[in-house]
N, C-alpha and C positions, 0 to 999 in steps of 0.2 A: 153485246149483241142482243141485249134483252129485247123481247118482242118480235124477233125475227123468225121466219121458218126455217126449217132445216136446210131446205134448198137455198133460201136467201142468205143464210149464214155461209153456206159453202161458197156462194157466189162473192159475197162481201170479202170472205177470207182470200179467195184467189185474187180479187181486185187489190187488196192489200199487199199481197205477196208481189204482184205484177209492178207495184209501186216501190218494192224494196223494204216494206214493212218487215219487222221481225216479229215472230210469234212464239208464244210458250204453250205448251199443252198443258193444261190444267183439268184433271179429272176427264181426260179424254177428248176435250174441247180445245182448238186452238184459240189463244186470247192474245190481246194486245198489252203484254205486261212486261215486256222485255225492258230492261233498265230501272225498273221499280225493285224496291226491296221487297222481300216476301212480307214484311209487316205492312208496308204500304198497300200492297195488294189486298192483304186480308182486311185492314182497316176499310178500304174502298168498297169492298164486297160485303161488309157488315157481319164478318165472323167474330165469333166469341172466341178469343184465342185460348181462354181458360179451359175450354171443352173441345179442343181438337188435337189432331196430330197431323204433321206434315211430312211427306216423303218426297225427296226431291232427287232424280235419277237413280232411284233405287236405295236410297240411304234416308234413314230417318233424321229430320232437322230439328236439333234441340231448340226450345223455345228462346233460350238465350241467344241464339244465333239469327232469328228472324229479322231484326233490324239491320243487321250487317250483311245479310246474303241478298246479292243482286241477282235478279232473274235474267237469264240470257237466252238467246235464240235457240230455240228447239228444247230447252229444258223440259223434262217430263215431270210433272208434280201431281201428286195425289193428296188431297185434303180429305181428312175424315173427321166427322163431327161425332161426339159422344152424346147420346141422349138417354135419359132415364126412362124408366118404365117398369112394368111388372106384369 
C-alpha cells in the first residue's frame, strides 16, 4: 500500500477484508502477505536477510526457516533490521 494515506490505507484494508482477503500484521500494519513464505515476503520488500531478525506470533523465527514458514491470516510479525553506526 505504498503511497496511500493512512486513512486511504485503512479504507483499502477494510475493502479487502469485505472481499474475504486475508491479512497479515507486519510491524503493526496489515499487509496482503497470507500464503507467501516469510522469505518471499522479505525478498519482495527488499530486506537484507543477513541484517535482520524476524519474530512471528511472539517467537523468534530462525533464518533457516524463512523459506518454509508460510504466513497465515492474522499472523503478527515483527521485522527488525540491524544498522551500524557509532
